[in-house]
N, C-alpha and C positions, 0 to 999 in steps of 0.2 A: 564643390569638391576642391580640396586643397592637395598640394603635392609637396613632398620633401625628398631630397636626393641624398643618398649616402652610398657607401661601398661595403662589400663583404669579402672575406678571404676564403680560399679553398685550395685544395691540391688536385682537384679532379675537374674534368671537362664536362660540358653539358651533355645530357643524354640526347640521342637522336630524335626521340619522339616528342620533345618539347617543340611546339609549333610556332610560337610567336613571342615577341617581346612582352606583350601583355601578360601571357601566362607566366613568364619569368618574374615580372613585376609583382603580380598577385602572390605568387609563391614566396617571394621575398618578404612580403608583409607578414604572411602567416608565420614564417621563420621557425618551423620545426619539421621533423620527418613526417611526411604524409605518405603512408601506405607502402612505400618501397624505397630502396636505396637510391634509385636514380633520381627521384624527386629530392632526396636529401642532398645529393651532390649538387643539384641545381641551386639549392638554397645557399650554398657556400661558394659559389663561383667567384673567383678572385676579382674579376673585372666587371662583374655584372652590376649595372646601374639599377638602383631600387627606387621605384616610385610608390610612395605611400598614399593610398586613396581612401577616402572616407565616404560613408553614406550607404543607404539601403541597396542601391544598384551595384556599388562596388563590392559590398558584402556578398550579394547573390552571385556576382561574377566569380568571386573567390571560391564560393561553395561549388560552383560548376567545375572550376579548374581542378579542385581536389578530386572530385568525382571522375573527371576525364582522365587525369594522369595516374590514377590508381590502377594497380593490377588486379584488385579484388572488387567485390560489389560493395561500394562504400557511398554513403551520403554524409554531407557535412553541413555544419552551421558555424559561421564565424561572427565575431563581434563587429558591429558597425564602427565602433570606436572604443577607446579606453573606457571601461566602466559602462558601456552602452550595449549590452547584449540585446538581441531582438525582442525578448519578452521579459516579464518580471520574474520568471522562474525558468530554469533550464529545461525542466520537464515540459512546460508550456511551449517552448520552442521546438522540442523534439516531436510534438504531436503534428507538426507540419511536414515531417519526413514521411515519404510513402511507406505504408505498412506499419506505422508506429501508433500505438494507442496509449494514453496515459490514464492513470487512476488519480482521483482527487481526494484530498482530505481537507475539509473545511473550505472547499472551493479552490485550494491550491494544488498544483500538480505535485504528486508525491512519489509515484512509481511509474515505470515504463514497461510496456510489453510490445513485442515485435512479431508481426506476421502470424497472428492467430494463436499465440501462447500467452499464458499468464505472466505476471511480472517476475515470479521467482526464477525462471530460467533465462531472464535477461541479465547479463553480467555487466555491471557498471563499474568503471574504474576512473580514478583521478591520477593523471600522470603515470598510467600503467599499473596501478595497484589498487587493491580493494580498500574501501573506506568503511570502517565499522560504524554502524548507527544502531542504537539500542534503546528505543523509548519504552522500556518496561518489557514488552514482548519482543524478543530478538528476531531478526529476519536476515536472510541473505540479500534481499532486495535493498538497494541503496535508497535512503530517504532523501529525496531531492529537496524537501522542505528545509533541510539543514544547510544546504549549500547556496550561498549568495551568488547570483549570476554575475555580479560585478567582478568576481575573481576569475572568471572563465574567459579565455581568449577564443577557443574553438572547441567543437564537439564533433567526433566522427562516429558514425553508426556503421559497424561492420555486419553486413548480412551474410557474407560468406567468410569463413575463418581463414586464418593463416596459421601455420604451425608455430610461428614465433609468438602469437597472441595467447595469453592465458586461457585455459579451457574454462568452461562454465556457462557459455552462452548458447543454449539450443535455439532460443529465439533470435539472439544476436548479441553483439558486444558493443557497449557504449563507452567510448574513450573520451574523457574530458581533459582538456589541456589548460593548465593555469598560465598566467602571464609570467614571464621571466625578465629579470632586470637588463640583461645584455641584449635583449630584443627590443628594448624601449629606449627613447631618448633620455639623456641625463636630466634629472630634475623635472620629469614629466609625471602627470597623474590626473586625477579627477576628484571632484567633490560633488556629490549629488545629495540634495535634500528634498524629501518628498513627503506628501501627506496622502493618506488613503481614507476613503469613506465607503461604507456599504449600506445598502438599504435595509438589511436585516438587523444591523446594530445601531444605525443612525449615530455613529461616532466617527470623528476624524482623528487619525493617529499618525505619528511620525515615523520616518525611516531615514537614516543617514548612512551614506556609503562614502568611503575615502580610500584612495589608492595613490601611493607615491613611490617612484622609482628613481634610483640614482646609480650612476656608474662613473668611473674615472675616465680621464681624457684618452687613456691608452686603450680603452674598451676591453680591459682584462679583468675588472672586478666591479661587481654591482650588487646592490641590495634593493629589495622591494618590500614594502609594507602595505597591507590591505586591512581594512576594518569596515565592518558593517554592523549597524544596530537597528533593530526593527521592533516596534510594538504594534500588535495587531489583535483585534478582537474578531474571532470567527463565530458565526452563529449558524447552526444547521437545524432546520426544521424537518422532521421526518414523521411520516405516518404509514401505518401498514399493519401486517399481521406477523405473528411469531413464525420466523422462517423455518423452525424445526417441527412445527406441529400444525399442519393442516390435516384434519381428521376426515374420515369417511364413515358416515352413518349407514352401516350395512355390513354384510359378510364378504362380499366379493367386489373389491374396489375396481372401478373402471374409469377411463377418462371420458370426455364428452362424446367421443366417437365410439364408445363401447369397447375399446381395447383394454385388456386386463392390465392392472397396475399392481406391482409387487411391493412388499415391505412397507405397507402403509400402517398408520396408527388408526385402528378401527374403533368405532363407537357404536353404542346401541342406538335405538330410534330416538329422534329429537321430537319432543312434544311441547306444545304451547298451552296456555291457560284456556284456550277455546276448544281444546280436545283434538286439535289437528296433529297428525303424526307425519314426520318427514323422514322417509327412508331412502337409501341409496343416493345420498347427496353428500357433497363435500362442504365442510365449513371450517373456518379458522378457530383454533382453540383460544387465541388471544388476539384482540384488535387494539391498537395503541396509537397514541400520538406522543412525540417527544421533542423537546427543545434542548439542544446542547449549546451552551455558551462557553467559549474558550478564549481566554486571554493568553496570547503567545508573546513572549519576549525573547528575541533571538539575537545572538551575537556571533560574529564570525571574524576570525583573525587569520591572516596569512603572513608568513615571513619567509622570503626566499632569497638566497644568495648564490652567486656564481663567481668562480675565480678561475682564470686561465693563467697559471704561472708560466706556461710555455705555450707555444703554438700548437702543441700536440696534446696537452693535458687540460682537462676541465674538471673542477670539483664543485659539486653543488649540494646545497642543503635546503630542504623544504619543511616547513611546519604549517599545519592547518589545525586550527582549534575552533570547534563549533559548540555552542551551548543553546539549549532551548528550554525555557521555563514555561510551564502551562498551569494556569488556574482554570479548572474545568468544572462546570456544573451541568447537571442534567435534570430536567423535570419531565416526568412520564405520567400519562393517564392511561391505565390499562382497563380494558373491559374483558376479563377472562371468562372461562366457561363455568365458574363457580356456581352461578345461579341459573344454569341451563336446565331448568325444570319448570313444570307448569305453575309453580307457586310464584314465579317471577316473569317468565317469558310470555309476552303478550302478542308479539307479531314476528313473523318470519317472512322474508321475501327471497325469491329465487331469480336467477338470471334467465335469459331467454331459453336456454337448453333445459331448464328445470332440474339441473343436476348440481348446481352450486348455489349455496346460500350467500346472498350478497347484502343481507341486512337483518338485524335483530333489534328488538326493542324490549326493555325490561321495566317492570313496575314493582315497587316494594309491596304494594297492596293488591297485586293481581289475584290473589286467592280470596280476597274480601277482607283480610286483616293485614296490618303492616307486619312484615317479616324482616328478618335479618338479611338484607340483600347484599350488603358489603360492596356494591358497585357504585361508583368507579373505585378502582384501587389506585391510590396516588403515591407515586414513588419519586425518589430523587437521589442524587449522588453529588459529592463534591470531591475533587482530587486536585492536590497541588503536587505537580510532578516536575522533576528536573532530569534532563538528559544531556550528556556531554560526549563529544567525540574529539579525540586527539590523535593526529597522525604526523609522523615525521619520517623522513628518509634522508640518507646520505648516499650520494652517488659520485662515482669516479669514472671518467671517460678518457681513454687514451687512443689517439688516432695515429697509426703509422702510415708508411707509404702504401702498404698493401693490405692493411687490416685495421679494424677498429674493435676495441674491447670496452665493455661497460659493466660496472659492478654497482649493485644497489643493495643496501640493507635498510630495513625500516621496521616500524612498529605502528600498528593502528589499534586503538583501544576506545571502547565506548562503555558507558554505564548509564543506567537510567531507571526511573521508576518513581512512584509516589513518595513524597515526604510526608504526606498527610492524605488520608482517604476515609470517606464517610459514605454510608448508604443508610437510608431510612425509608420506611413505608407506613402508610396509613390507609385505613379502610373507611368507606363512607359511613358505615354503621358504627355504633358505639360498642361493638363486640369486645369484651374484656374490660370495658371501662365502667359499664353500668348494667349489671345482670338483671336488674329489676324491671327495666322497661326498654324495649327496642326503640332506638332512634336512628334514623337514616338522614345524613346530611343531604343526600340526593334521593328523592323519591323515584326518579326515573333516570334511565340511562339507555343509550343505544348507539348503534353504528350502521354505516352504510358504505359499501364499497362502490366508488364511482369508477369511471373509465380509467383515470390516471392517478387517483388519490382516494383517500378515505375521509369520511365526515363522521365526527363524533358529536353526540349531544348528551348533555347531562342537565339535571335540574338547574335552572338559572339561579336558584337560591342556594346552590351548594356552598360557594365560598362564604356567603353571609352566614349560613348555618354553622359552618366550621368555626368562623370567628366568634360566633355567639355560644360556642361550646356544645353545639348539637352534632352528634355523630363524631367522626374522626377517630375511630378506634386505632390505637397504636399497634403496630405489627412487629414485635421484637424479633421474630424468626427471620424477617427479611431486612433487618437492620444490623449493620456490622461495620467494622473498620479494618478489613483485610486489604492487602496490597501485594503486588508482584513487582520485583526488581530483578534486573539482570546485569551481568557483566560479560562483555565479548571482547576478546583480545586476539590479535594475530601478529606473529613475527614472520618476516619474510626476508629471504636472501636470494639474490639472483645474479647470474653471470651470463653475459651475452657476448658472442664473438662474431664479427662480420669479416669474412675474408674476401677481398677483391680479387677476382680471377680473370684470366683471359683464355679460358678453355672452351673455345668454340662459342656456343650460344650461352654458356653459363657465365654470368657476370658476378654474382655474389653467392657465397655459401654462408648461411647463418646457422649458428648452433648455440645452444645454451642450456642451462639448468636452473631450476627454481625450487626452493623448499619453503613450505609454509606450515606453520603450526598454530592452530587456532584452538582456543579454549572458551567454552561458554558455561556460565553458571547462572541458573535462574532459580530464584527462591521466592517463597511466599511468607509473609509476615502478618501479624495481627496486632492491633492496638485495642486493649481492653481499658475501659474507664471504670475505675474501682472506687468504692466508697472510701473517703479519707481514713476511716477507722478499720479498713480491711487489713488483715494481717498477711502481708505478701509473703514474708519469709515462711510462715507456717504453711501457707497454701502451696508454696513451691516444694516444701519438704514432704507434703502429703502424696499419696499414691496417685490421685487424680490430677494434682497440680492445679494451676489456674485455668479455668475453662471459660467459654463464652457465657455460661450461665452466671458467672461472677460479675459480668460487665453491666453497665448502667441500664441497657435496654431490657434486661431480664429482671431488674429490680426496681421497676416503676420509675426509672430515671429518664425515659424519653420525654422530651418536651411535649406539652399538650398541643394539639393541632391549632387551637385558637391562638397560641403564642407565636407560631412560626409560619403560618401560611400567608401567601401573597398571591396576586393575580399576575400571570405571565401575559404580556401583551405583544403587539406587533408581530402577528403571525402572517408573514408576507407570502407564504407558500408552503409546499410540502404536505399539508393536511388542513382540514377545516374543523373548528370546534367553537361552540358558542361561549365557552368559558374555560380558562386553563389555570386551575389552582396549582401553585408551586411552593416549594419550601424556601424560605429566606435563610440561607446557610450561615450568614453572619450571626443571626439571632440563635439559630440551632446550636452552633458551636459554642457561643458564649454561655448559653444555659448549661450545657453539659460540662464544659471545662471549669465553670464556676462552682460546680457541686461535686465533681468527681476528679480523680487523679489518673492521668494516663499511664498505662503500663504496656510497653511495646516489646515484642519478642519475634525472633525469626522461628518459623516452624520447620524443624529439622525433617519432618515427614512430608513436606510439600516442596520438593526440589527436583530439578533434573540438571544433569551435567553432560556435556558433550565435549569430547576431545577429538580433534581431527588433525592428522598428519598427512601432508600432500607433498609428494616428490614428483617432479616433472622433468623430462628431457625432450629437446626438439632438435630436428635437423631440417633445414629448409634451403632450397636452391632457387635463386632468382635468375631467370633467363631472359634473353632478348636476342631477336634476330630479325633483320629487316623491319617490318612494321608490327611484329608480334612481340609481346612481353608477357611475363607471368611468373608464377612461383609454384613449386612442388615440394611438399614436405610431409613430415609425420611428427606427431607429438605423442609421447608415451607418459601416462599418468598413473600413479599408484596412490590410492586413498585408503587410509586406515582410520576407521571411525569407532570410537568407544562411547557408548551411551548408557547412562544409568538414570533411573527415576524411581520415586517411591509411589507405588500404586496404592490407592485408597479404596477400601470397602466400607461403606456406611450401611448400618442396619437400623431401620426405623421400625420399632417393635410394638409400641403401644402409645395411644394418645388418650386413654381413659383416665378418670380421676381415681386415686386410691381411696381407701376406706375413710380417710380423714376428710375427703372432699377437696383436697388440694391437688393441683396439677402435678402429674408425674414428670420429673425432670432428671437430667443427669444421665448416668450410665444405665439406669433402669429404662430409659426411653431411647437413647441413642447409643449405639456401640460402633466404634471405629476400629479398623484393623488395617495395618500398613504392611506392605511387602516391597522390599528393595529388589528391583529388576535391573540386571545389567546385561549388556550385549556388546559384542565386538564384531565388526564386519570389515573385510578387506576387499577392495575392488581395483582391478587394473584395466585400464582402457588404452587401446591403440587407436589413435585418431589421425588418419591420413587426410590430406587436403591438397587440392589442385585448383589453381586459378590461372586463367589465360585471357588476355585482351589483345584484340587485333585492330590496329588503326587501318580500317578498310579504305579510307580516303582521308583527305585533309580534314574532313568534317564529321566522319562517321567512325564510331568505335563499336565493335562487337565483342562481347565478353561472355565467358562461361566459367562455371565453378562446380566442383563436386567435393563433398567432404563428409566425414563422420564427426559428430559433435556430441557433447554430453553436458549435463548440469546436475548438480547435487540437490537432493530434496531439501526443503526449507527446514530450519532448525526446529521450529515448533511442531512440524509434522512428524519429525523423527522422535523428538524427545518428550513431548507432552505426556504427563503421567496419566495412567488410566484411573478413572473414578467410576466405581460401580456402586449403585444404591439399591438396597433391597427394602421393599415395602412389604411388611407382613399383612396378612389378612385382617388382623386386629386393628392395625394402624389405618388401613384402608376403610374398614367399617366405621371407625370413629370419625373419619373425615368423608363419609359418603356424600354429605351435602356438597362437597367440593369435587365430587367425581374422581377421587383418588383411586388409582389403579394399582393393585398388588403385583409384586414380581420384581424383576431386575430391570434397571435402565442404567445408561452410563455414557461415557465419552472417553476418548483417549487418542494418543498418537499411534504411530505404527513404526516400530523399530526395524521392521523388515522391508521398509520402502527401498526400492532400487533407484539408482540414478537415472535421470532422463537420458535417453539415447536417441539420436536421430541421424539418418542418412539423408542428405539433402543435395539438391542440384539447382543451379541457376543458369539462365540463359537470357541475355539482354542485348539490345541494340540502342545506340544513342546517337542523335544527330545534332551537332553543335553548329547551327546554321548562321549565327552572327554573334557579335560580342555580347556576352551576358545572356544569350538566348539558346535554348535547346529543347529537344523533345525526345522522349525515350520510352521503350517498352521492355519490361522484364517478365520472364516466366519463372516460377519457382515450384519446387516439389519437395515435400518433407515426409518421410516415414518415421513416425515417432513411437517409441516404446517407453513404457514406465512413466508416462505423464501422471501427475498427481491429481486426484479427483476428491473433493469433499463429499462425504457420504452421510446419510442418515438411514440406517438399516437395522435389520434384526440379525443378530449373530448367535452362534452356538459356541459356548466356551466350556472347557473342562474346569471344574470348580473344586477347590480343595475342601470346601465346607467350613462351617463355623460351629463348634461344639455347642449343643443346646439351642441352636438357632436354625441352621440350614444344613442338611446333609450334603456330603460330597457327591459329585456326579456331574452330568452334562446339564448346563443351564442355558436358557434363552434370554438374551439381553435385548430388550425392545422398549423404546428406540435406543440405538447406539450411534453416537456421532463420532466419526473417525475419518481417515483418508485411505485411499487405495490406489493401486497402480492400474492405469489403463494401458492396453497393448494394441499393437497393430493399427495405430491411428494414421491417417493420411491427411496432410494439409497441402493443397495445391492451388495455385492461382496465378494471377497476373497483376502487374503494377504498370501504370502508365503515368508519365509526368510531362508537363510542358512549362517552360519558363521563357518569358519574352520581355524585353526592355525596349520601349519606344524612345525615339530621340526627343520627344516632347517632355520627358520626365515621368510619364506614366509607365506602368509595367504591371505584370501579373505573374503568378505561378500557381499551378494547380497539379494535383495528383489524385489518382484513384487506384484503390487496391481491391481486387476481388479474391476471395478466399473460400475454397470449398473443402469441408472436412466430413469425414464419415463418422458414424457412431461406433466406437470401439468398445471391446469388452473391458469391464472394470472388475478387478480382483482384490480380495483381502485374504492373505495367507493361503493363496491358491484356490479360493472359492470365488466363483463369479457372482456378482451382485447386481448386474444390470449392464447397460450400455450408456456411453456418454461421448459427445464430441469433445474435442480438445478444449480444456478449460481456458477461458479467455478469448476463444476464437469468435470472430465476427465475420459474417458473410461478405461485407463490403465496408469500405470507409473512403472518404475523400476529403481533401483540404483545398481551399482556394484562398489566395490573398491577392488583393488589388492595392496598388500603392501609387502615390504621386510624390515625386521628389523635386523640389525647386531649390533656388539659391538660398532661401531663408525659411522655407516651410516644407515639411513632409508629413504625409499621413498614410497609414496602412490599415485596411480592414481585412480581417481574416475570418473565414468560415470553415468549420470542420464538422463532419458528421460521421458517426460510427454506426454500423448496422447492428442488428440483434446479436447480443453477445452471450455466450454460454458461461455460467458461473459455477455450476456444481450439479450434484445429483441428490435429490431429496425425496424420500418416500416413494421411490420408483419413478419419479419424474425429474426432468432437468429443470434447473433454475436459469431463467433468461433475463437479461436486461434489455429493455426496449431500445430501438434506435435512438441515439442521442446526438443532438446538434447544438452548436454554440457559435456565437459571433463575438469577436474581440476587435477593438479599435485602438490604435496607437498613433500619436501625433507629436510633433515638436516644431517650435518656432525659434529661429536663431535671432537673438537680440544683438550680440556682438560676435566677433569671429570665434571666440571660445566659450561663449555663454548662450545657453538656450533654455527655453521653457518646454517642459514635457507634460503630456497628459495621456491618459488611457482609460478605457472602459473595458472591463472584463465581464464576460457573460451578459452582453447587451440584450440578448434575447430572453434573459431570466429563465434559462432552461433548467429542467428538473429530471434527474435520472429516475427511471421506474423499473422495478424488477417484478417478475411474475413466476409462479410455479407452473411449469409446463407451457408449451406453445400451442396446445390444442384449443385454448380459450384465453380471453383477456380477463376473465372474471376472477381468477385466482391471484389477485394482486398480493405481492409480498411487501413491497416498500416503495415509497416515493419520498424524495428529499429535496430540499432547496437550501443552498448555501449563499444565495444572494447575488446581486449585481454589485460590482465593486468599481469605484472610481479612483483614479490616481491623478495627482497634479504635483509638479516639482520643478526644481531649477537644477541645471547641470552645468558645472564649470569645469572645463578641460584646460590644462596648462602644460 
């Protein structure tokens, strides 16, 4: 550890509750307002000596001091050094905080949830404001994959709110603080060069991070530049069943314990070629394996400046720019229910209960002759996507003798979505290619659900047959080039005033206003590939315009399977398969673009727009007397939301051939009808909060909190357009071999969703028994209304009718995928943590969270559709890290485990993720005073998340996936 000495200036004396020179030293290093005005004054003490310390132990000690000195329930993470955050990703570090769970995308931490709620009601801010991130499908959740951890100095997790903090965090609020130039030495910075390798990609890829800060000798003006560039290939291997369609063969669905299950997709009896019938059993409609390969190229830029023209005035400007480019391919092998009949089904196996099908085997010649089995169904997609996020703010601070005023104005904007998008599908048989003779590339196919994954088997000659032109029927109905793009922008203006008082116990009065105006536009587009001789102008002028039937796939333009299929290898986890045919997208695209002309347009009838105006006012008083401190306040928020979307009704009327023997296409077969739906909602919330902390002794802090909090529903849940499909009896009869079901089905958002509301209380005790060491216990209780639950249900709707097709009246839409509000949910539990540093250089920290939730009612438009625990809630989670820090070497091993987690409600049953555990290791060796080698292993245990339908049995597996074990090695130079 090294130390540097310097001085800071202030107009205020130290608060009484700061206990030691060490606390003051650590707080000086952090150098920004932590949780309350008293700590802010300490940071600016005129004659305070600052000792800057580095290392794992000092960072952990700083984390404890932030927690100890706060008046609220706060946990913190601080950087061990410039550009040296504890983990590769800010989200990965947050999972070490008690009560925090992260979601991963491609193995990287992407979103954060706190104390048993999903990520949507966790409010994340950078320097006190929202950061827009919009990778095609917009979300209120911050995408942590965009933010390089090198730019972050510290993170605070507020589990109890204060009135001064922006509303929006029912689960909690995550405040990330970037580095500032006047807090750093002149001409200081870091350069980090790193390479990463993953077992699923078997590729080594670079990452570069640089940070430079300068300030003048007078310590009144400074600038900081930060830059990071990263190239990374992620590969996710997934196997499982279609999450929306587990069917029940029988009339009265029940779980394995015999309890009735509502809103299920029912099926007739299942029969095999041996004459066996299987009734009253569950089975998946689709079983699949998929491989997603994703090349990510990420860049991040930070520019910050501070200017203090006088001792009372500070002006600052911050800019953050992030870009993320993705090239994403997916290869999928599906075994759907198309051939679920005695002509193909040769074997069915059941689980121990005898109520769940856990295996099926198909044979093209099960009936004695070779039939059109069409299995496996081989699909793929390619997407080239770009997303950007740009945020800037201008801030002005004036500090008088008895008050401080701060003004901020800023803008955050993101846009993203595919620049290029392809989907294509092929069948095993030659259906549509050669009507004279049935040929199947795969004579056999089957699946088996294992305890934690699925196994697929296909004819080992499948790929060879495809490459020899046997089978491989092209599926134009499942091949397209549609895409979704979105733009999200928010302007914000804020004024805060702190008045220093001497009115008894009242030390500071804080008040302020904030106005935010957000706009979201989400649109859908299509790229059609047209014959070079196609008359575009004439088609545009015609009544029908250019349709998908003019594109290449409907005009014999899809490449032949023999020209584009390859074998996907290196399946290191997630699922098992004996052979994995996939599409070579370079070849596919070259063939199409060489013969057809692209025509891209935005679809005016596939959009939704959301406009949100938020006005907030707060008043908060910070108090202190003897050994007690705290704050009491109220925040009043008015939200006006305007939502509009184009709902789509699709009618599938016939699939027969006309008298000429040619397939019926166009408007005679498909009819589409659009309806523009708009809605405006206004909501006003009064959010009181109270926090109190008592220094019961030199080493013990007791704290309590009570508050009402709120979060707004996610954009997609509010705005997603409704899509209803009607299948006529004629269409279903023509596709009887595929078990097509007549009637209505669909999906959509819910414009009537209410904001999350929660009344919550906290009580904790913390014992700081030595330097950098503490133990604590916290109890929490939340009563949550209006939490959002994903649903797959049957709904009744009033239907305006379609002339000549369907009469007006009340219709049943089954299944219907949507979201609803849950009410009267309770989340209560306890957190315990311990942190200890030994003089030998060893140390550890550990925490455990227990969370108990009830099953609450779930409603859509006032009608109850079942019960569900809080989405995202887990019964328990714990984290442990053990480290050693020497003069030239340090290493840390971290273990985290999350208990069974609730993810949604499907077919009358909850969706659960199995307990998940992971081990990560970080190490560094100091070569010179400012030069070190770094290394890390992420997911040392090669863990795989597993989800299931219902927790009455392990046999209804939905999905298992594996994103790999990843290795890092690099060199870090600090100057």
